C-alpha positions in Angstrom: -1.5 -40.3 -12.8 -2.9 -41.9 -9.7 -4.8 -39.3 -7.6 -5.8 -39.5 -4.1 -9.8 -39.6 -5.0 -12.2 -41.4 -2.6 -15.8 -42.2 -3.3 -18.0 -43.3 -0.5 -21.8 -43.9 0.1 -23.6 -41.3 2.3 -26.4 -42.5 4.3 -28.7 -39.4 4.6 -32.2 -38.2 3.5 -32.1 -36.3 0.4 -32.6 -32.7 0.9 -35.9 -33.0 -0.9 -37.3 -35.5 1.8 -36.2 -33.5 4.5 -38.7 -31.5 6.5 -37.0 -28.2 6.7 -34.9 -26.5 4.1 -33.6 -22.9 4.2 -31.8 -21.1 0.9 -30.9 -17.4 0.5 -29.7 -15.4 -2.3 -28.3 -11.9 -2.4 -29.2 -9.8 -5.6 -26.5 -8.3 -7.8 -27.4 -4.9 -6.1 -26.9 -6.1 -2.7 -23.7 -4.4 -1.3 -21.9 -7.8 -0.6 -22.7 -9.0 -4.0 -21.6 -5.5 -5.5 -18.2 -6.4 -3.4 -17.8 -9.8 -4.9 -18.5 -8.4 -8.2 -15.9 -5.7 -8.2 -13.5 -7.9 -6.9 -13.9 -10.4 -9.6 -14.3 -8.1 -12.5 -11.0 -6.4 -11.6 -9.4 -9.8 -11.4 -10.8 -10.6 -14.7 -9.7 -7.2 -16.4 -6.3 -7.8 -15.2 -6.1 -11.5 -16.5 -7.1 -10.2 -19.8 -4.4 -7.2 -19.6 -1.7 -9.5 -18.6 -2.4 -12.1 -21.3 -2.6 -9.2 -24.0 0.8 -8.0 -22.8 2.6 -10.9 -21.9 0.8 -13.7 -23.1 0.5 -15.3 -19.4 -1.5 -14.2 -16.3 0.4 -12.8 -13.8 0.3 -12.9 -10.0 -2.5 -10.9 -8.5 -5.3 -11.4 -5.7 -8.2 -8.2 -5.7 -10.4 -10.0 -3.2 -10.2 -7.2 -0.3 -12.6 -4.8 -1.8 -14.6 -3.1 0.8 -17.9 -0.8 0.2 -18.6 1.9 2.8 -22.2 3.0 2.9 -23.1 6.6 1.8 -26.0 8.6 3.2 -29.3 9.4 1.4 -32.5 11.1 1.6 -35.2 9.0 -0.6 -38.5 10.6 -1.0 -41.6 9.7 -3.2 -41.1 11.2 -6.7 -37.2 11.1 -6.1 -34.9 12.1 -3.3 -31.3 12.6 -3.4 -27.9 11.2 -2.2 -26.4 13.3 0.5 -22.9 11.5 1.1 -21.7 9.3 -1.8 -20.8 5.6 -1.4 -17.0 4.8 -0.6 -15.4 2.0 -2.6 -12.0 1.0 -1.7 -10.3 -1.5 -4.3 -7.6 -3.1 -2.6 -5.5 -6.3 -2.9 -2.1 -7.3 -4.5 -1.1 -7.5 -8.2 2.1 -7.3 -10.3 2.6 -4.0 -11.1 5.9 -4.3 -12.9 7.2 -7.1 -15.3 10.1 -7.4 -17.7 10.8 -3.7 -17.0 7.3 -2.5 -18.1 5.0 -0.9 -15.9 1.5 -2.1 -15.8 -1.4 0.6 -14.9 -3.1 -1.9 -12.4 -5.2 1.0 -10.7 -6.3 2.5 -13.9 -7.5 -1.2 -15.2 -9.2 -1.6 -11.6 -10.9 1.5 -11.6 -12.0 1.1 -15.3 -13.4 -2.3 -14.4 -15.1 -1.3 -11.3 -17.1 1.5 -13.3 -18.2 -0.8 -15.6 -19.3 -3.4 -13.1 -21.3 -0.6 -11.3 -23.0 0.3 -14.5 -24.0 -3.2 -15.2 -25.3 -3.8 -11.6 -27.1 -0.6 -10.5 -29.0 1.1 -13.2 -30.0 4.0 -11.2 -26.7 4.7 -9.6 -25.0 7.9 -10.7 -21.4 6.6 -10.8 -19.6 10.3 -10.9 -21.8 11.7 -8.2 -22.9 8.9 -5.9 -19.6 7.1 -5.6 -16.0 7.7 -4.6 -13.6 5.0 -6.1 -10.4 4.5 -4.5 -7.8 2.1 -5.5 -4.9 0.9 -3.4 -3.7 -2.2 -4.9 -0.3 -3.1 -3.5 2.6 -5.3 -5.0 2.5 -9.0 -4.7 5.7 -11.0 -3.0 8.2 -12.1 -5.2 7.8 -15.9 -4.0 4.1 -16.1 -4.9 4.9 -14.3 -8.4 7.7 -17.1 -9.1 4.9 -19.9 -9.0 3.2 -18.4 -12.1 6.1 -19.5 -14.4 5.4 -23.2 -13.6 3.8 -25.5 -16.0 1.5 -26.7 -13.4 1.5 -24.1 -10.7 1.6 -25.0 -6.8 -1.4 -24.6 -4.4 -0.8 -21.2 -2.6 -2.2 -22.6 0.5 -3.4 -25.6 2.4 -7.4 -25.0 1.8 -10.6 -26.8 0.6 -13.2 -26.4 -1.9 -16.8 -27.9 -1.8 -19.6 -28.6 -4.4 -22.7 -30.3 -4.7 -25.5 -31.2 -7.1 -28.2 -31.0 -8.2 -30.1 -28.1 -6.9 -33.1 -28.8 -4.9 -36.6 -27.2 -6.0 -36.2 -24.8 -3.3 -32.7 -23.8 -4.3 -34.0 -23.5 -8.0 -36.8 -21.1 -7.1 -35.1 -18.8 -4.6 -32.0 -18.4 -7.3 -34.6 -17.8 -10.0 -36.8 -15.7 -8.3 -33.9 -13.1 -8.0 -33.1 -13.6 -11.6 -37.0 -13.0 -12.4 -37.1 -9.7 -10.3 -34.3 -8.3 -12.7 -36.5 -9.1 -16.0 -39.6 -7.7 -14.1 -37.9 -4.4 -13.8 -38.4 -3.8 -17.5 -41.9 -3.5 -16.6 -41.9 -2.3 -13.2 -38.8 0.2 -13.1 -39.4 0.8 -9.3 -37.4 -2.2 -8.6 -34.0 -1.9 -7.4 -31.2 -4.3 -8.1 -30.6 -4.5 -4.3 -32.7 -7.9 -3.4 -32.4 -10.7 -1.1 -34.6 -13.9 -1.5 -34.9 -16.0 1.4 -36.5 -19.6 0.9 -38.2 -21.8 3.6 -39.4 -24.9 2.8 -41.3 -26.4 5.4 -42.6 -30.1 4.2 -44.5 -29.3 0.9 -44.9 -25.4 1.6 -42.5 -23.0 0.3 -42.4 -19.3 1.9 -40.4 -16.7 -0.1 -39.4 -13.7 2.2 -38.2 -10.9 -0.6 -36.3 -7.6 0.4 -36.5 -5.3 -2.7 -35.1 -1.8 -2.7 -37.5 0.3 -4.4 -36.5 3.5 -6.4 -38.1 6.6 -5.2 -38.4 8.3 -8.5 -40.5 5.5 -9.7 -42.9 5.7 -6.7 -45.3 8.6 -6.8 -47.2 7.9 -3.4 -47.5 5.6 -0.2 -50.5 4.1 -2.3 -48.5 3.5 -5.3 -45.9 1.8 -3.2 -48.5 -0.5 -1.9 -49.8 -1.3 -5.3 -46.5 -2.0 -6.8 -45.7 -4.6 -3.9 -48.9 -6.4 -4.5 -48.1 -6.5 -8.2 -44.4 -8.0 -7.8 -45.9 -10.4 -5.0 -48.7 -11.5 -7.6 -46.0 -12.0 -10.5 -43.5 -13.9 -8.4 -46.3 -16.2 -7.1 -47.2 -16.9 -10.4 -43.6 -17.3 -11.9 -42.4 -19.5 -9.4 -45.3 -22.2 -9.5 -43.9 -23.4 -12.8 -41.0 -25.0 -11.0 -43.0 -26.9 -8.1 -46.3 -28.4 -7.3 -45.6 -27.5 -3.6 -47.7 -24.5 -2.2 -45.6 -21.2 -2.6 -46.3 -18.3 -0.8 -44.4 -14.8 -1.3 -44.1 -12.0 0.9 -42.1 -8.4 0.0 -40.6 -5.9 2.4 -42.2 -7.3 5.4 -40.5 -4.6 7.8 -42.6 -2.0 6.2 -45.0 0.0 8.4 -47.3 1.3 6.0 -49.4 3.5 8.4 -46.2 5.5 9.6 -44.6 5.6 6.0 -41.9 3.7 6.9 -40.9 1.6 3.8 -38.0 0.4 1.8 -37.4 3.2 -0.5 -34.0 4.2 -2.0 -32.5 6.8 -4.6 -30.1 4.4 -6.2 -31.5 0.9 -5.9 -29.1 0.0 -3.2 -29.0 -0.1 0.7 -25.3 0.7 0.2 -26.6 4.6 -0.3 -27.6 4.4 3.5 -26.2 2.4 6.2 -25.4 -0.7 4.5 -21.7 -1.6 4.0 -20.5 -4.6 1.7 -17.6 -6.8 1.9 -16.2 -9.7 -0.4 -17.1 -13.2 0.6 -20.0 -12.3 2.8 -22.5 -13.2 0.2 -23.4 -15.8 -2.2 -21.1 -19.2 -2.5 -20.2 -20.0 -6.0 -23.6 -21.3 -7.2 -25.1 -18.4 -6.3 -26.8 -19.3 -3.1 -26.1 -19.6 0.7 -27.3 -23.0 1.8 -26.8 -23.8 5.6 -28.4 -27.3 4.7 -25.6 -28.0 2.4 -21.7 -28.2 2.9 -20.1 -24.7 2.1 -17.1 -23.1 2.2 -16.4 -19.8 3.8 -13.7 -19.0 1.2 -14.1 -15.5 -0.4 -14.1 -16.8 -4.0 -14.2 -13.6 -6.1 -11.1 -11.6 -6.8 -8.6 -14.5 -6.1 -6.2 -15.2 -9.0 -7.4 -18.3 -11.4 -4.0 -19.7 -11.6 -2.8 -21.3 -8.0 -5.4 -19.8 -5.7 -7.1 -23.0 -4.5 -9.7 -21.1 -2.7 -11.1 -20.0 -5.8 -10.2 -23.1 -8.3 -11.4 -25.7 -5.9 -14.7 -24.4 -5.2 -15.5 -23.9 -8.9 -14.1 -27.2 -9.6 -16.2 -28.9 -6.9 -19.2 -27.2 -8.2 -18.7 -27.8 -12.0 -17.6 -31.6 -11.2 -20.5 -32.2 -8.9 -23.0 -31.1 -11.5 -21.4 -33.4 -14.1 -21.4 -36.5 -12.0 -25.1 -36.0 -11.1 -25.9 -35.4 -14.8 -23.9 -38.5 -16.0 -24.4 -41.1 -13.4 -28.1 -42.0 -13.3 -28.1 -44.0 -10.0 -26.9 -40.7 -8.0 -29.6 -38.9 -6.0 -27.2 -36.4 -4.5 -23.5 -35.9 -4.6 -21.2 -33.7 -2.5 -17.4 -33.1 -3.3 -14.5 -31.7 -1.0 -11.2 -31.2 -2.6 -8.5 -30.4 -0.3 -5.1 -29.0 -1.3 -1.7 -28.8 0.3 0.4 -25.9 0.0 3.1 -26.6 -2.5 1.6 -29.3 -4.1 0.6 -29.1 -8.0 -2.8 -27.9 -8.2 -3.8 -30.9 -10.4 -2.8 -33.1 -7.6 -5.0 -32.4 -4.7 -4.2 -33.7 -1.1 -7.8 -35.3 -1.0 -10.7 -35.3 -3.4 -13.7 -36.8 -1.7 -16.8 -37.6 -3.4 -20.0 -38.6 -1.3 -22.8 -40.0 -2.8 -26.5 -40.5 -2.1 -27.7 -43.4 -4.3 -31.1 -44.3 -5.4 -32.6 -47.7 -4.5 -31.0 -50.5 -6.2 -27.9 -48.6 -7.3 -24.7 -50.4 -7.9 -22.3 -48.7 -5.6 -19.0 -50.4 -7.1 -20.1 -49.0 -10.5 -20.7 -45.6 -9.4 -17.5 -45.6 -7.4 -15.6 -46.3 -10.7 -17.6 -43.6 -12.8 -17.4 -41.0 -10.5 -13.7 -41.5 -9.9 -13.0 -41.2 -13.5 -15.1 -38.1 -14.0 -13.1 -36.2 -11.1 -10.2 -37.6 -12.4 -10.8 -36.2 -15.8 -11.3 -32.8 -14.3 -8.4 -32.7 -12.4 -6.3 -33.9 -15.4 -7.6 -31.0 -17.2 -7.7 -28.2 -14.5 -6.8 -25.6 -16.9 -10.3 -25.9 -18.3 -11.4 -24.3 -15.1 -9.0 -21.4 -15.3 -9.7 -20.8 -19.3 -13.5 -20.9 -18.2 -12.8 -18.2 -15.6 -10.7 -16.0 -18.1 -13.8 -15.9 -20.4 -16.2 -15.2 -17.6 -18.2 -18.5 -17.9 -18.1 -19.2 -14.2 -19.7 -17.0 -11.7 -18.4 -16.6 -8.3 -21.3 -15.1 -6.5 
């Protein structure tokens, strides 16, 4: 099949050679990440249930989850949640098929509770949250699409991806991951973290926000010491990824003299004043990168059958990584895939590949190889869907 795939040379300085680079990652306990996680976990649970009952995934989109912050009174040694976090699980799903009623709300609540248990170890789900499921029924015209061999795109939309990750991007991503591991040694670390990386020439500054858990912090002096321990560990840990100078700071808004510090009961700011919504956090590669092309599409919770806002973003990410790995002469690769509503999802309106080449590279050879790799992924786009079903692709 002849697909509309275009490969062009991009004449720009690779991100590593640019003077300024900004990268952000919201941790798994950040309210926006929790919203993404809830939406995606519900979608996966529905996929598994539909496959179990009917041998096929039915129409659904659960990407409208909202988190309304509660109120708390944190205190050294242990405080309390005064008003629980309200979580609204909403969207659309097939509730009746072939005369059989599917317990969509029950499935959604069960998946939500499991995700909260995995993401927030100090959250008491029974007392710190109110979980409300209001998932409606999808329209019949959308449901009909799911019976086709190759589903038609649900929308005219695009997905983007790039590779490889820069040093700063890897450091920011791995710093959040390391904080979760460090939690075993320092239990005061909450899962609600945010890592902002700024590289200025060859100096990288990491500004870390970390919700500290009050019952593991005995005093203001203890809090200060824990901050110093975390900063020291992160500075040593991140040095393995770069020869550049790294400086780490944590909870920089603290006013130690006034006793105003980032203390929480549950480890998430959602307990007090910070709401969450799907699509406001990390992109499909787990990062927020203003120096790179990004889609504003909320990927989490969208169905993996014909919702191109999900499929094409994940496909662009996976394909760009494969192209960067297999074609040695590529410095950077950027992919943009555009759908057209009603077209089969394996026949995009356009798949555009932009490459930044190393000196002396053969553009004709690169063009042929990149086009072949992109075409293979489109030819086997069901691989992306299967990877989503199995939970092998993260969306945030």
